[in-house]
A tleap script that builds the chain and sets N, CA, C and O, in Angstrom:
source leaprc.protein.ff14SB
mol = sequence {
  NMET ALA ILE VAL ASN VAL SER ASP ALA GLU
  PHE GLN ASN THR VAL ARG GLU GLY LEU VAL
  LEU VAL ASP PHE TRP ALA PRO TRP CYS GLY
  PRO CYS LYS ILE ILE ALA PRO ILE LEU GLU
  GLU LEU SER GLY SER ILE GLY ASP ALA VAL
  THR ILE ALA LYS VAL ASN VAL ASP ASP ASN
  PRO GLU SER ALA GLY ARG TYR GLY ILE MET
  SER ILE PRO THR LEU LYS LEU PHE LYS ASP
  GLY VAL ASP VAL ALA THR TYR VAL GLY VAL
  ARG PRO LEU ALA GLU LEU GLU ALA ALA VAL
  LYS ALA HIE CLEU
}
set mol.1.N position { 64.580 102.979 107.961 }
set mol.1.CA position { 64.840 104.074 108.889 }
set mol.1.C position { 65.390 105.268 108.113 }
set mol.1.O position { 66.175 105.102 107.179 }
set mol.2.N position { 64.985 106.434 108.491 }
set mol.2.CA position { 65.449 107.643 107.823 }
set mol.2.C position { 66.888 107.964 108.199 }
set mol.2.O position { 67.388 107.527 109.235 }
set mol.3.N position { 67.532 108.721 107.354 }
set mol.3.CA position { 68.880 109.206 107.652 }
set mol.3.C position { 68.747 110.339 108.665 }
set mol.3.O position { 67.898 111.219 108.521 }
set mol.4.N position { 69.595 110.308 109.689 }
set mol.4.CA position { 69.509 111.307 110.750 }
set mol.4.C position { 70.723 112.232 110.722 }
set mol.4.O position { 71.839 111.801 110.431 }
set mol.5.N position { 70.493 113.497 111.025 }
set mol.5.CA position { 71.585 114.456 111.174 }
set mol.5.C position { 71.987 114.457 112.640 }
set mol.5.O position { 71.137 114.508 113.530 }
set mol.6.N position { 73.295 114.400 112.880 }
set mol.6.CA position { 73.798 114.259 114.241 }
set mol.6.C position { 74.780 115.383 114.547 }
set mol.6.O position { 75.624 115.735 113.723 }
set mol.7.N position { 74.652 115.938 115.748 }
set mol.7.CA position { 75.567 116.990 116.198 }
set mol.7.C position { 76.639 116.378 117.102 }
set mol.7.O position { 76.551 115.212 117.486 }
set mol.8.N position { 77.644 117.175 117.431 }
set mol.8.CA position { 78.680 116.728 118.367 }
set mol.8.C position { 78.044 116.235 119.667 }
set mol.8.O position { 78.457 115.212 120.213 }
set mol.9.N position { 77.044 116.959 120.160 }
set mol.9.CA position { 76.414 116.615 121.436 }
set mol.9.C position { 75.700 115.266 121.378 }
set mol.9.O position { 75.616 114.573 122.392 }
set mol.10.N position { 75.193 114.888 120.221 }
set mol.10.CA position { 74.425 113.647 120.077 }
set mol.10.C position { 75.261 112.464 119.596 }
set mol.10.O position { 74.793 111.326 119.631 }
set mol.11.N position { 76.482 112.716 119.151 }
set mol.11.CA position { 77.260 111.708 118.441 }
set mol.11.C position { 77.440 110.415 119.232 }
set mol.11.O position { 77.073 109.345 118.747 }
set mol.12.N position { 77.989 110.492 120.423 }
set mol.12.CA position { 78.282 109.286 121.203 }
set mol.12.C position { 77.019 108.487 121.502 }
set mol.12.O position { 77.034 107.257 121.462 }
set mol.13.N position { 75.941 109.177 121.799 }
set mol.13.CA position { 74.683 108.493 122.079 }
set mol.13.C position { 74.153 107.792 120.824 }
set mol.13.O position { 73.549 106.724 120.918 }
set mol.14.N position { 74.374 108.386 119.665 }
set mol.14.CA position { 73.888 107.820 118.405 }
set mol.14.C position { 74.625 106.542 118.028 }
set mol.14.O position { 74.007 105.598 117.535 }
set mol.15.N position { 75.934 106.497 118.251 }
set mol.15.CA position { 76.729 105.341 117.798 }
set mol.15.C position { 76.882 104.242 118.857 }
set mol.15.O position { 77.467 103.199 118.565 }
set mol.16.N position { 76.379 104.444 120.058 }
set mol.16.CA position { 76.681 103.493 121.135 }
set mol.16.C position { 75.968 102.157 121.027 }
set mol.16.O position { 76.434 101.179 121.611 }
set mol.17.N position { 74.850 102.071 120.300 }
set mol.17.CA position { 74.123 100.807 120.196 }
set mol.17.C position { 73.821 100.471 118.750 }
set mol.17.O position { 73.444 101.337 117.960 }
set mol.18.N position { 73.991 99.201 118.413 }
set mol.18.CA position { 73.644 98.736 117.076 }
set mol.18.C position { 74.706 99.094 116.049 }
set mol.18.O position { 75.840 99.442 116.380 }
set mol.19.N position { 74.295 98.995 114.793 }
set mol.19.CA position { 75.180 99.285 113.670 }
set mol.19.C position { 74.835 100.673 113.130 }
set mol.19.O position { 73.686 100.940 112.779 }
set mol.20.N position { 75.838 101.553 113.067 }
set mol.20.CA position { 75.620 102.928 112.636 }
set mol.20.C position { 76.680 103.307 111.606 }
set mol.20.O position { 77.877 103.209 111.874 }
set mol.21.N position { 76.237 103.735 110.438 }
set mol.21.CA position { 77.131 104.241 109.397 }
set mol.21.C position { 77.083 105.758 109.444 }
set mol.21.O position { 76.037 106.362 109.210 }
set mol.22.N position { 78.220 106.372 109.749 }
set mol.22.CA position { 78.281 107.827 109.893 }
set mol.22.C position { 78.958 108.433 108.667 }
set mol.22.O position { 80.063 108.043 108.290 }
set mol.23.N position { 78.272 109.390 108.057 }
set mol.23.CA position { 78.789 110.125 106.903 }
set mol.23.C position { 79.282 111.484 107.387 }
set mol.23.O position { 78.484 112.344 107.759 }
set mol.24.N position { 80.600 111.672 107.381 }
set mol.24.CA position { 81.180 112.980 107.697 }
set mol.24.C position { 81.221 113.758 106.386 }
set mol.24.O position { 81.861 113.318 105.430 }
set mol.25.N position { 80.551 114.903 106.324 }
set mol.25.CA position { 80.340 115.627 105.075 }
set mol.25.C position { 80.297 117.137 105.334 }
set mol.25.O position { 80.366 117.590 106.477 }
set mol.26.N position { 80.181 117.897 104.246 }
set mol.26.CA position { 79.953 119.345 104.316 }
set mol.26.C position { 79.145 119.762 103.090 }
set mol.26.O position { 79.252 119.134 102.036 }
set mol.27.N position { 78.338 120.815 103.217 }
set mol.27.CA position { 77.479 121.231 102.107 }
set mol.27.C position { 78.247 121.680 100.853 }
set mol.27.O position { 77.720 121.582 99.745 }
set mol.28.N position { 79.464 122.164 101.012 }
set mol.28.CA position { 80.246 122.670 99.876 }
set mol.28.C position { 81.025 121.566 99.157 }
set mol.28.O position { 81.666 121.830 98.139 }
set mol.29.N position { 80.980 120.336 99.670 }
set mol.29.CA position { 81.779 119.219 99.166 }
set mol.29.C position { 81.079 118.527 97.990 }
set mol.29.O position { 80.007 117.945 98.157 }
set mol.30.N position { 81.683 118.591 96.813 }
set mol.30.CA position { 81.107 117.967 95.621 }
set mol.30.C position { 80.915 116.464 95.752 }
set mol.30.O position { 79.814 115.975 95.502 }
set mol.31.N position { 81.953 115.705 96.137 }
set mol.31.CA position { 81.778 114.259 96.302 }
set mol.31.C position { 80.722 113.900 97.359 }
set mol.31.O position { 80.076 112.857 97.261 }
set mol.32.N position { 80.549 114.765 98.365 }
set mol.32.CA position { 79.521 114.521 99.383 }
set mol.32.C position { 78.125 114.546 98.743 }
set mol.32.O position { 77.235 113.793 99.139 }
set mol.33.N position { 77.956 115.413 97.760 }
set mol.33.CA position { 76.673 115.494 97.047 }
set mol.33.C position { 76.458 114.247 96.193 }
set mol.33.O position { 75.319 113.837 95.969 }
set mol.34.N position { 77.540 113.648 95.720 }
set mol.34.CA position { 77.442 112.433 94.906 }
set mol.34.C position { 77.055 111.233 95.771 }
set mol.34.O position { 76.263 110.391 95.346 }
set mol.35.N position { 77.605 111.155 96.970 }
set mol.35.CA position { 77.336 109.984 97.820 }
set mol.35.C position { 75.978 110.071 98.524 }
set mol.35.O position { 75.451 109.048 98.960 }
set mol.36.N position { 75.411 111.259 98.641 }
set mol.36.CA position { 74.133 111.410 99.348 }
set mol.36.C position { 73.028 110.510 98.784 }
set mol.36.O position { 72.361 109.831 99.564 }
set mol.37.N position { 72.805 110.473 97.463 }
set mol.37.CA position { 71.746 109.582 96.968 }
set mol.37.C position { 72.089 108.094 97.128 }
set mol.37.O position { 71.189 107.261 97.227 }
set mol.38.N position { 73.368 107.763 97.152 }
set mol.38.CA position { 73.781 106.372 97.392 }
set mol.38.C position { 73.393 105.972 98.819 }
set mol.38.O position { 72.928 104.857 99.054 }
set mol.39.N position { 73.588 106.892 99.766 }
set mol.39.CA position { 73.209 106.614 101.151 }
set mol.39.C position { 71.693 106.525 101.294 }
set mol.39.O position { 71.189 105.721 102.078 }
set mol.40.N position { 70.969 107.345 100.543 }
set mol.40.CA position { 69.500 107.260 100.546 }
set mol.40.C position { 69.061 105.881 100.062 }
set mol.40.O position { 68.166 105.266 100.642 }
set mol.41.N position { 69.693 105.407 99.002 }
set mol.41.CA position { 69.359 104.094 98.453 }
set mol.41.C position { 69.718 102.990 99.455 }
set mol.41.O position { 68.958 102.038 99.632 }
set mol.42.N position { 70.857 103.121 100.097 }
set mol.42.CA position { 71.266 102.159 101.113 }
set mol.42.C position { 70.256 102.126 102.256 }
set mol.42.O position { 69.894 101.058 102.748 }
set mol.43.N position { 69.814 103.293 102.667 }
set mol.43.CA position { 68.814 103.388 103.726 }
set mol.43.C position { 67.529 102.675 103.319 }
set mol.43.O position { 66.891 102.011 104.136 }
set mol.44.N position { 67.159 102.815 102.055 }
set mol.44.CA position { 65.955 102.162 101.564 }
set mol.44.C position { 66.086 100.652 101.491 }
set mol.44.O position { 65.111 99.929 101.698 }
set mol.45.N position { 67.292 100.172 101.196 }
set mol.45.CA position { 67.466 98.732 101.014 }
set mol.45.C position { 67.749 97.986 102.313 }
set mol.45.O position { 67.231 96.887 102.513 }
set mol.46.N position { 68.568 98.563 103.206 }
set mol.46.CA position { 68.882 97.858 104.459 }
set mol.46.C position { 68.817 98.786 105.670 }
set mol.46.O position { 69.502 98.569 106.670 }
set mol.47.N position { 68.003 99.799 105.569 }
set mol.47.CA position { 67.892 100.779 106.653 }
set mol.47.C position { 67.370 100.237 107.958 }
set mol.47.O position { 67.550 100.859 109.005 }
set mol.48.N position { 66.713 99.062 107.915 }
set mol.48.CA position { 66.238 98.472 109.161 }
set mol.48.C position { 67.375 97.818 109.941 }
set mol.48.O position { 67.252 97.584 111.143 }
set mol.49.N position { 68.480 97.522 109.259 }
set mol.49.CA position { 69.620 96.857 109.895 }
set mol.49.C position { 70.696 97.833 110.357 }
set mol.49.O position { 71.541 97.484 111.181 }
set mol.50.N position { 70.669 99.048 109.832 }
set mol.50.CA position { 71.713 100.026 110.130 }
set mol.50.C position { 71.101 101.419 110.243 }
set mol.50.O position { 70.171 101.764 109.513 }
set mol.51.N position { 71.633 102.206 111.162 }
set mol.51.CA position { 71.281 103.622 111.238 }
set mol.51.C position { 72.297 104.382 110.399 }
set mol.51.O position { 73.501 104.157 110.522 }
set mol.52.N position { 71.820 105.276 109.553 }
set mol.52.CA position { 72.731 106.118 108.780 }
set mol.52.C position { 72.648 107.523 109.360 }
set mol.52.O position { 71.578 108.132 109.407 }
set mol.53.N position { 73.795 108.024 109.800 }
set mol.53.CA position { 73.874 109.336 110.439 }
set mol.53.C position { 74.803 110.236 109.641 }
set mol.53.O position { 75.838 109.791 109.143 }
set mol.54.N position { 74.426 111.506 109.522 }
set mol.54.CA position { 75.247 112.484 108.811 }
set mol.54.C position { 75.767 113.505 109.813 }
set mol.54.O position { 75.015 114.031 110.634 }
set mol.55.N position { 77.072 113.777 109.731 }
set mol.55.CA position { 77.697 114.771 110.596 }
set mol.55.C position { 78.324 115.837 109.709 }
set mol.55.O position { 79.278 115.563 108.981 }
set mol.56.N position { 77.791 117.045 109.768 }
set mol.56.CA position { 78.336 118.179 109.021 }
set mol.56.C position { 79.611 118.620 109.751 }
set mol.56.O position { 79.549 119.122 110.873 }
set mol.57.N position { 80.764 118.428 109.105 }
set mol.57.CA position { 82.046 118.702 109.766 }
set mol.57.C position { 82.257 120.189 110.053 }
set mol.57.O position { 83.002 120.539 110.968 }
set mol.58.N position { 81.615 121.061 109.287 }
set mol.58.CA position { 81.742 122.495 109.552 }
set mol.58.C position { 81.031 122.875 110.847 }
set mol.58.O position { 81.521 123.706 111.612 }
set mol.59.N position { 79.876 122.262 111.087 }
set mol.59.CA position { 79.082 122.574 112.272 }
set mol.59.C position { 79.476 121.734 113.486 }
set mol.59.O position { 79.144 122.085 114.619 }
set mol.60.N position { 80.179 120.629 113.253 }
set mol.60.CA position { 80.503 119.686 114.332 }
set mol.60.C position { 81.965 119.255 114.274 }
set mol.60.O position { 82.258 118.084 114.033 }
set mol.61.N position { 82.882 120.197 114.493 }
set mol.61.CA position { 84.302 119.888 114.363 }
set mol.61.C position { 84.832 118.931 115.434 }
set mol.61.O position { 85.848 118.273 115.214 }
set mol.62.N position { 84.169 118.843 116.578 }
set mol.62.CA position { 84.640 117.977 117.661 }
set mol.62.C position { 84.610 116.506 117.237 }
set mol.62.O position { 85.592 115.787 117.418 }
set mol.63.N position { 83.491 116.065 116.677 }
set mol.63.CA position { 83.379 114.666 116.247 }
set mol.63.C position { 84.362 114.360 115.123 }
set mol.63.O position { 85.018 113.319 115.131 }
set mol.64.N position { 84.460 115.265 114.163 }
set mol.64.CA position { 85.392 115.063 113.048 }
set mol.64.C position { 86.826 114.988 113.558 }
set mol.64.O position { 87.602 114.152 113.095 }
set mol.65.N position { 87.188 115.845 114.500 }
set mol.65.CA position { 88.533 115.836 115.066 }
set mol.65.C position { 88.817 114.583 115.869 }
set mol.65.O position { 89.912 114.027 115.781 }
set mol.66.N position { 87.849 114.131 116.650 }
set mol.66.CA position { 88.018 112.947 117.490 }
set mol.66.C position { 88.356 111.718 116.657 }
set mol.66.O position { 89.114 110.854 117.099 }
set mol.67.N position { 87.792 111.636 115.445 }
set mol.67.CA position { 88.022 110.467 114.594 }
set mol.67.C position { 89.001 110.733 113.460 }
set mol.67.O position { 89.103 109.933 112.530 }
set mol.68.N position { 89.719 111.845 113.527 }
set mol.68.CA position { 90.786 112.133 112.573 }
set mol.68.C position { 90.326 112.269 111.133 }
set mol.68.O position { 91.020 111.847 110.209 }
set mol.69.N position { 89.156 112.860 110.945 }
set mol.69.CA position { 88.628 113.030 109.591 }
set mol.69.C position { 89.464 114.090 108.878 }
set mol.69.O position { 89.455 115.263 109.252 }
set mol.70.N position { 90.189 113.654 107.842 }
set mol.70.CA position { 91.078 114.553 107.105 }
set mol.70.C position { 90.519 114.934 105.736 }
set mol.70.O position { 90.885 115.971 105.182 }
set mol.71.N position { 89.646 114.111 105.196 }
set mol.71.CA position { 89.012 114.433 103.916 }
set mol.71.C position { 87.578 113.935 103.954 }
set mol.71.O position { 87.242 113.005 104.687 }
set mol.72.N position { 86.751 114.568 103.156 }
set mol.72.CA position { 85.343 114.193 103.115 }
set mol.72.C position { 84.921 113.932 101.672 }
set mol.72.O position { 85.478 114.530 100.751 }
set mol.73.N position { 83.960 113.062 101.463 }
set mol.73.CA position { 83.244 112.334 102.501 }
set mol.73.C position { 84.087 111.191 103.069 }
set mol.73.O position { 84.815 110.504 102.353 }
set mol.74.N position { 83.958 111.020 104.372 }
set mol.74.CA position { 84.498 109.844 105.038 }
set mol.74.C position { 83.325 109.169 105.735 }
set mol.74.O position { 82.556 109.811 106.451 }
set mol.75.N position { 83.200 107.865 105.515 }
set mol.75.CA position { 82.162 107.086 106.173 }
set mol.75.C position { 82.833 106.213 107.216 }
set mol.75.O position { 83.849 105.572 106.945 }
set mol.76.N position { 82.258 106.192 108.410 }
set mol.76.CA position { 82.761 105.320 109.476 }
set mol.76.C position { 81.617 104.430 109.919 }
set mol.76.O position { 80.491 104.890 110.112 }
set mol.77.N position { 81.918 103.150 110.078 }
set mol.77.CA position { 80.929 102.192 110.532 }
set mol.77.C position { 81.215 101.858 111.994 }
set mol.77.O position { 82.323 101.453 112.345 }
set mol.78.N position { 80.210 102.032 112.832 }
set mol.78.CA position { 80.325 101.744 114.260 }
set mol.78.C position { 79.412 100.578 114.601 }
set mol.78.O position { 78.282 100.500 114.118 }
set mol.79.N position { 79.909 99.674 115.436 }
set mol.79.CA position { 79.088 98.574 115.953 }
set mol.79.C position { 79.149 98.639 117.472 }
set mol.79.O position { 80.198 98.428 118.080 }
set mol.80.N position { 78.003 98.935 118.067 }
set mol.80.CA position { 77.900 99.075 119.529 }
set mol.80.C position { 78.974 100.010 120.076 }
set mol.80.O position { 79.617 99.707 121.081 }
set mol.81.N position { 79.163 101.142 119.413 }
set mol.81.CA position { 80.082 102.175 119.873 }
set mol.81.C position { 81.525 102.016 119.453 }
set mol.81.O position { 82.344 102.900 119.704 }
set mol.82.N position { 81.855 100.889 118.808 }
set mol.82.CA position { 83.232 100.633 118.378 }
set mol.82.C position { 83.370 100.943 116.893 }
set mol.82.O position { 82.569 100.486 116.078 }
set mol.83.N position { 84.385 101.716 116.550 }
set mol.83.CA position { 84.690 102.064 115.160 }
set mol.83.C position { 85.266 100.819 114.481 }
set mol.83.O position { 86.386 100.413 114.788 }
set mol.84.N position { 84.507 100.209 113.557 }
set mol.84.CA position { 84.934 98.943 112.951 }
set mol.84.C position { 85.408 99.068 111.505 }
set mol.84.O position { 86.064 98.158 110.998 }
set mol.85.N position { 85.089 100.176 110.829 }
set mol.85.CA position { 85.516 100.325 109.429 }
set mol.85.C position { 85.460 101.787 109.013 }
set mol.85.O position { 84.664 102.568 109.535 }
set mol.86.N position { 86.325 102.145 108.057 }
set mol.86.CA position { 86.375 103.505 107.518 }
set mol.86.C position { 86.455 103.437 106.007 }
set mol.86.O position { 87.196 102.627 105.451 }
set mol.87.N position { 85.685 104.295 105.341 }
set mol.87.CA position { 85.673 104.381 103.875 }
set mol.87.C position { 85.817 105.846 103.502 }
set mol.87.O position { 84.983 106.673 103.869 }
set mol.88.N position { 86.880 106.164 102.770 }
set mol.88.CA position { 87.131 107.550 102.370 }
set mol.88.C position { 86.762 107.711 100.904 }
set mol.88.O position { 87.161 106.909 100.060 }
set mol.89.N position { 85.994 108.761 100.609 }
set mol.89.CA position { 85.596 109.033 99.240 }
set mol.89.C position { 84.287 108.351 98.882 }
set mol.89.O position { 83.691 107.643 99.694 }
set mol.90.N position { 83.859 108.575 97.662 }
set mol.90.CA position { 82.604 108.001 97.176 }
set mol.90.C position { 82.794 106.501 96.972 }
set mol.90.O position { 83.769 106.061 96.364 }
set mol.91.N position { 81.853 105.734 97.487 }
set mol.91.CA position { 81.869 104.275 97.346 }
set mol.91.C position { 80.565 103.833 96.685 }
set mol.91.O position { 79.517 104.441 96.905 }
set mol.92.N position { 80.628 102.777 95.877 }
set mol.92.CA position { 79.408 102.294 95.232 }
set mol.92.C position { 78.465 101.631 96.247 }
set mol.92.O position { 78.895 101.141 97.291 }
set mol.93.N position { 77.200 101.631 95.919 }
set mol.93.CA position { 76.182 101.060 96.792 }
set mol.93.C position { 76.510 99.619 97.178 }
set mol.93.O position { 76.407 99.260 98.351 }
set mol.94.N position { 76.899 98.799 96.223 }
set mol.94.CA position { 77.176 97.380 96.494 }
set mol.94.C position { 78.279 97.222 97.538 }
set mol.94.O position { 78.190 96.349 98.401 }
set mol.95.N position { 79.303 98.045 97.472 }
set mol.95.CA position { 80.404 97.976 98.451 }
set mol.95.C position { 79.920 98.328 99.844 }
set mol.95.O position { 80.279 97.670 100.820 }
set mol.96.N position { 79.096 99.377 99.935 }
set mol.96.CA position { 78.587 99.797 101.240 }
set mol.96.C position { 77.623 98.758 101.815 }
set mol.96.O position { 77.653 98.476 103.013 }
set mol.97.N position { 76.774 98.194 100.964 }
set mol.97.CA position { 75.853 97.141 101.418 }
set mol.97.C position { 76.634 95.945 101.959 }
set mol.97.O position { 76.306 95.413 103.020 }
set mol.98.N position { 77.664 95.527 101.233 }
set mol.98.CA position { 78.476 94.384 101.662 }
set mol.98.C position { 79.173 94.682 102.983 }
set mol.98.O position { 79.257 93.816 103.854 }
set mol.99.N position { 79.668 95.899 103.132 }
set mol.99.CA position { 80.364 96.284 104.361 }
set mol.99.C position { 79.418 96.219 105.562 }
set mol.99.O position { 79.775 95.697 106.618 }
set mol.100.N position { 78.227 96.748 105.388 }
set mol.100.CA position { 77.247 96.734 106.483 }
set mol.100.C position { 76.856 95.286 106.806 }
set mol.100.O position { 76.838 94.891 107.971 }
set mol.101.N position { 76.546 94.508 105.780 }
set mol.101.CA position { 76.112 93.122 106.003 }
set mol.101.C position { 77.199 92.282 106.665 }
set mol.101.O position { 76.890 91.345 107.401 }
set mol.102.N position { 78.459 92.602 106.414 }
set mol.102.CA position { 79.566 91.866 107.022 }
set mol.102.C position { 79.622 92.048 108.534 }
set mol.102.O position { 80.223 91.238 109.240 }
set mol.103.N position { 78.996 93.111 109.027 }
set mol.103.CA position { 79.041 93.410 110.466 }
set mol.103.C position { 77.722 93.157 111.171 }
set mol.103.O position { 77.569 93.484 112.348 }
set mol.104.N position { 76.775 92.578 110.460 }
set mol.104.CA position { 75.476 92.279 111.104 }
set mol.104.C position { 75.583 91.072 112.020 }
set mol.104.O position { 74.596 90.678 112.641 }
savepdb mol mol.pdb
quit
């Protein structure tokens, strides 16, 4: 499954079913640029099991505020609408894969 860009208006609908990994990011964020290809690789390896969604915090401050995003990149894992895990900063592919698989 491809990585999807999500707005404040779409956020709740996007995370309400299944497993969704949300990347809170911004275009000016250096570490966000580092994690982007890791998320692409994750999508390629287990994208059928998880939806990967990107939320630009500059364009969508409501979602970032609702979940207390204080630094980016922050990744949040949702299972059927419930926030089950948070990862702040760049994480290696193996860690993210293990985290997703733990919630399948």
